[in-house]
C-alpha positions, 0 to 999 in steps of 0.5 A: 368845723372849729373856729380858727384864731381871730383876735388876741386872747389869753396865751392858753386860748391862743394856743388852743385856737392855734391847734385847730387852725391850719397854717394858711388860716393863721392871722398876720399876728401869728406869722413871721417871715425870716430867711425867706421862710414863713413861720407860724408863731405861738407864745407858750403859756409856760413862757417862751415862743415856738416857731414852726414852718408850714410843714411842722404846723400840722404837728404842733401838738406833738412838738409842744415843749411839754413833750420834750422832757425826759418823762414824756413821749420822745424819751419813752419811744425815742432813741437819745441822739448820740452826743446830744446835750439836753433832750434830743431824741429821734422818735416817730410822731404819735398816731394822728389825733393823739397828742404825745404824752 
């Protein structure tokens, strides 16, 4: 079993640890509550923040912003949403155990 997130480390270390930590195991510093909903929070090495509910958390690897851009998974297998600005696609998740990309 992988060791979950504990103390703060580098952003890359924190992200790597978050990927192997179940939502319920996240430390308080990686949880946020807004509008009566709990979110897991990760700071991204390339800048910015990502907030996911307990339902999105198991899909963290697939939902990382690096997978959002035109040459990546969502653009290759998805259908661009009509009228969308930016990179919004309807796509199935990659098979479990395989990150998008």
